[in-house]
FINU-157058 format. One line per field, with one value per atom (N, C-alpha, C, O, CB): residue number from 1; atom name; x negated, y negated, z. Coordinates in steps of 0.2 Angstrom, whole numbers. Last residue first. Glycine has a CB too. Example, Ala and Ser with C-alpha at 12.3 -4.5 7.8 and 13.67 -1.06 7.14 Angstrom:
2
nr <- 2, 2, 2, 2, 2, 1, 1, 1, 1, 1
atom <- N, CA, C, O, CB, N, CA, C, O, CB
X <- -64, -68, -64, -67, -70, -66, -62, -66, -71, -57
Y <- 11, 5, 0, -6, 3, 28, 22, 16, 17, 22
Z <- 35, 36, 39, 40, 29, 39, 39, 39, 42, 45
***
This chain:
57
nr <- 57, 57, 57, 57, 57, 56, 56, 56, 56, 56, 55, 55, 55, 55, 55, 54, 54, 54, 54, 54, 53, 53, 53, 53, 53, 52, 52, 52, 52, 52, 51, 51, 51, 51, 51, 50, 50, 50, 50, 50, 49, 49, 49, 49, 49, 48, 48, 48, 48, 48, 47, 47, 47, 47, 47, 46, 46, 46, 46, 46, 45, 45, 45, 45, 45, 44, 44, 44, 44, 44, 43, 43, 43, 43, 43, 42, 42, 42, 42, 42, 41, 41, 41, 41, 41, 40, 40, 40, 40, 40, 39, 39, 39, 39, 39, 38, 38, 38, 38, 38, 37, 37, 37, 37, 37, 36, 36, 36, 36, 36, 35, 35, 35, 35, 35, 34, 34, 34, 34, 34, 33, 33, 33, 33, 33, 32, 32, 32, 32, 32, 31, 31, 31, 31, 31, 30, 30, 30, 30, 30, 29, 29, 29, 29, 29, 28, 28, 28, 28, 28, 27, 27, 27, 27, 27, 26, 26, 26, 26, 26, 25, 25, 25, 25, 25, 24, 24, 24, 24, 24, 23, 23, 23, 23, 23, 22, 22, 22, 22, 22, 21, 21, 21, 21, 21, 20, 20, 20, 20, 20, 19, 19, 19, 19, 19, 18, 18, 18, 18, 18, 17, 17, 17, 17, 17, 16, 16, 16, 16, 16, 15, 15, 15, 15, 15, 14, 14, 14, 14, 14, 13, 13, 13, 13, 13, 12, 12, 12, 12, 12, 11, 11, 11, 11, 11, 10, 10, 10, 10, 10, 9, 9, 9, 9, 9, 8, 8, 8, 8, 8, 7, 7, 7, 7, 7, 6, 6, 6, 6, 6, 5, 5, 5, 5, 5, 4, 4, 4, 4, 4, 3, 3, 3, 3, 3, 2, 2, 2, 2, 2, 1, 1, 1, 1, 1
atom <- N, CA, C, O, CB, N, CA, C, O, CB, N, CA, C, O, CB, N, CA, C, O, CB, N, CA, C, O, CB, N, CA, C, O, CB, N, CA, C, O, CB, N, CA, C, O, CB, N, CA, C, O, CB, N, CA, C, O, CB, N, CA, C, O, CB, N, CA, C, O, CB, N, CA, C, O, CB, N, CA, C, O, CB, N, CA, C, O, CB, N, CA, C, O, CB, N, CA, C, O, CB, N, CA, C, O, CB, N, CA, C, O, CB, N, CA, C, O, CB, N, CA, C, O, CB, N, CA, C, O, CB, N, CA, C, O, CB, N, CA, C, O, CB, N, CA, C, O, CB, N, CA, C, O, CB, N, CA, C, O, CB, N, CA, C, O, CB, N, CA, C, O, CB, N, CA, C, O, CB, N, CA, C, O, CB, N, CA, C, O, CB, N, CA, C, O, CB, N, CA, C, O, CB, N, CA, C, O, CB, N, CA, C, O, CB, N, CA, C, O, CB, N, CA, C, O, CB, N, CA, C, O, CB, N, CA, C, O, CB, N, CA, C, O, CB, N, CA, C, O, CB, N, CA, C, O, CB, N, CA, C, O, CB, N, CA, C, O, CB, N, CA, C, O, CB, N, CA, C, O, CB, N, CA, C, O, CB, N, CA, C, O, CB, N, CA, C, O, CB, N, CA, C, O, CB, N, CA, C, O, CB, N, CA, C, O, CB, N, CA, C, O, CB, N, CA, C, O, CB, N, CA, C, O, CB, N, CA, C, O, CB
X <- -22, -24, -19, -20, -24, -13, -15, -20, -21, -20, -13, -6, -8, -6, 1, -21, -23, -17, -16, -25, -24, -27, -28, -32, -32, -13, -12, -20, -19, -10, -18, -12, -12, -9, -5, -27, -29, -25, -26, -28, -21, -28, -27, -27, -32, -15, -9, -14, -13, -5, -23, -16, -14, -11, -11, -28, -32, -27, -29, -33, -16, -24, -28, -33, -29, -13, -8, -14, -16, 0, -11, -18, -13, -13, -24, 3, -3, -10, -15, -4, 8, 10, 3, -1, 20, 3, 3, 5, 3, 11, 7, 0, 1, -1, -4, 19, 19, 12, 11, 23, 17, 20, 21, 22, 23, 1, 5, 9, 7, 8, -18, -11, -4, -6, -12, -30, -28, -20, -17, -33, -36, -37, -33, -33, -45, -28, -26, -29, -26, -21, -29, -27, -30, -35, -31, -28, -29, -25, -19, -28, -30, -26, -29, -34, -29, -24, -27, -26, -21, -24, -22, -20, -27, -32, -14, -23, -25, -21, -18, -24, -11, -16, -18, -14, -16, -6, -7, -11, -16, -8, -9, -5, -5, -5, -1, -18, -21, -15, -17, -25, -7, -11, -18, -21, -15, -1, 3, -3, -4, 10, -10, -7, -4, -6, -2, -13, -18, -16, -20, -21, -1, -2, -6, -5, -4, 1, 6, 4, 6, 12, -7, -10, -4, -5, -11, -1, -9, -8, -10, -18, 16, 12, 4, 4, 15, 26, 25, 18, 15, 26, 27, 34, 33, 37, 38, 18, 23, 30, 35, 25, 3, 8, 13, 11, 6, -12, -8, 0, 3, -11, -16, -17, -14, -14, -20, -3, -6, -10, -5, -3, -6, -3, -6, -12, -1, -2, -6, -1, 5, -9, -6, -4, -8, -14, -5, -2, -7, -5, -4, -11, -6, -1, -4, -9, 3
Y <- 14, 18, 24, 28, 13, 1, 4, 14, 19, -2, -6, -3, 4, 10, -11, -12, -8, -4, 1, -10, -19, -14, -11, -8, -15, -28, -22, -19, -13, -26, -34, -31, -26, -20, -35, -42, -39, -31, -26, -45, -50, -45, -39, -34, -47, -56, -52, -49, -43, -56, -63, -60, -57, -52, -65, -75, -70, -63, -58, -73, -83, -79, -76, -74, -82, -85, -80, -78, -73, -86, -92, -90, -82, -76, -87, -94, -101, -98, -102, -103, -86, -90, -95, -98, -95, -78, -73, -78, -77, -65, -86, -85, -83, -87, -81, -93, -90, -89, -89, -98, -94, -89, -86, -80, -91, -101, -100, -95, -91, -107, -102, -100, -101, -101, -94, -103, -110, -108, -113, -114, -88, -94, -102, -106, -95, -75, -79, -83, -85, -79, -57, -64, -68, -66, -66, -41, -47, -54, -54, -45, -23, -29, -36, -34, -30, -8, -14, -18, -17, -17, 9, 3, -2, -1, 2, 22, 22, 15, 14, 31, 24, 25, 23, 24, 30, 11, 12, 14, 13, 8, 2, 9, 13, 19, 9, -8, -3, 4, 10, -6, -16, -14, -7, -3, -24, -20, -15, -14, -8, -19, -28, -23, -18, -12, -26, -38, -35, -29, -25, -40, -44, -40, -36, -30, -42, -50, -44, -39, -33, -47, -57, -55, -46, -40, -59, -67, -64, -57, -52, -71, -71, -70, -66, -60, -70, -74, -68, -67, -62, -65, -86, -84, -77, -73, -86, -95, -94, -90, -90, -103, -91, -89, -90, -87, -82, -96, -98, -100, -105, -101, -82, -85, -89, -88, -87, -76, -82, -83, -86, -86, -58, -63, -70, -70, -60, -40, -46, -52, -52, -48, -24, -31, -37, -39, -29, -12, -15, -25, -30, -14, 4, 0, -6, -6, 0
Z <- -49, -44, -44, -39, -38, -53, -57, -55, -59, -60, -41, -43, -51, -52, -47, -41, -36, -37, -33, -29, -54, -51, -45, -44, -52, -50, -56, -54, -52, -67, -41, -39, -44, -43, -38, -46, -38, -37, -35, -31, -55, -54, -53, -56, -49, -46, -51, -53, -53, -57, -37, -34, -39, -37, -32, -44, -38, -38, -41, -27, -47, -51, -50, -53, -53, -35, -42, -47, -50, -48, -25, -26, -33, -33, -15, -23, -22, -25, -28, -13, -21, -27, -27, -31, -26, -11, -18, -24, -30, -18, 0, -3, -9, -13, -1, 7, -2, -5, -11, -8, 19, 16, 8, 6, 17, 15, 19, 16, 12, 20, 14, 12, 16, 22, 11, 19, 18, 14, 13, 12, 11, 16, 16, 11, 13, 11, 8, 12, 17, 7, 12, 17, 12, 9, 26, 10, 8, 12, 14, 1, 12, 16, 11, 9, 25, 7, 4, 10, 13, -3, 11, 11, 11, 13, 17, 14, 9, 5, 0, 6, 27, 23, 17, 13, 23, 41, 34, 33, 36, 30, 51, 50, 47, 49, 48, 49, 51, 52, 54, 59, 41, 36, 42, 40, 31, 53, 46, 44, 44, 40, 58, 60, 56, 56, 64, 48, 50, 55, 56, 53, 47, 42, 45, 44, 36, 62, 59, 53, 53, 56, 62, 65, 63, 64, 73, 53, 50, 56, 54, 52, 54, 56, 55, 56, 60, 44, 46, 48, 45, 41, 45, 45, 46, 49, 38, 42, 50, 50, 53, 52, 36, 36, 44, 50, 33, 34, 39, 40, 42, 40, 28, 33, 38, 44, 31, 15, 18, 24, 27, 18, 14, 16, 17, 20, 21, 7, 7, 9, 8, -2, 7, 10, 8, 8, 19, -4, -3, -1, -5, -10, 0, 1, 0, 3, 7
***
């Protein structure tokens, strides 16, 4: 599972994302610096290729 979150996400605190990633097998955790809840959109040029590579495995 790919877990992605913004470092400054107020809706889903970063600690929750780290905890979720720790509990899942075969996971990848991405934390976007200085990003909020919409981090995957703020960093879409990084997220899209990363997600496609992850899904291709």
